[in-house]
C-alpha positions, 0 to 999 in steps of 0.5 A: 500500499505504501508503494502505491501511495508513493508511486502516485505522489511521485507521478503527481510531483513529476507531472507538476514539475514538467508542467511548471517547467514548460510553462516557465519556458513558454513565459521566458521565451515570450518575455525574450520576444517582447521587447517592451517588457522585461520580467525577472526570473523570479517573477517568471517562476512565480507566474509559472507556479501560479498558472499551474495552480490555476490550471489544476484548480480549474481542470475538470478531471481534477474537480471530478476526482475531488468530488468523488 
């Protein structure tokens, strides 16, 4: 039972890390392409985490699993 729980936690953590990484990459590239706006790395990181949290909260599968 402990392994199953650990595997689920590992899966959710790795999926979150990958999602945050690619969101970070997208926002960073957009920041490089837009010449009028300069955003620090800390702000890009916080924005990526915020986007992940909002996506998780609004995801229909996430809400279905939470209410079940």
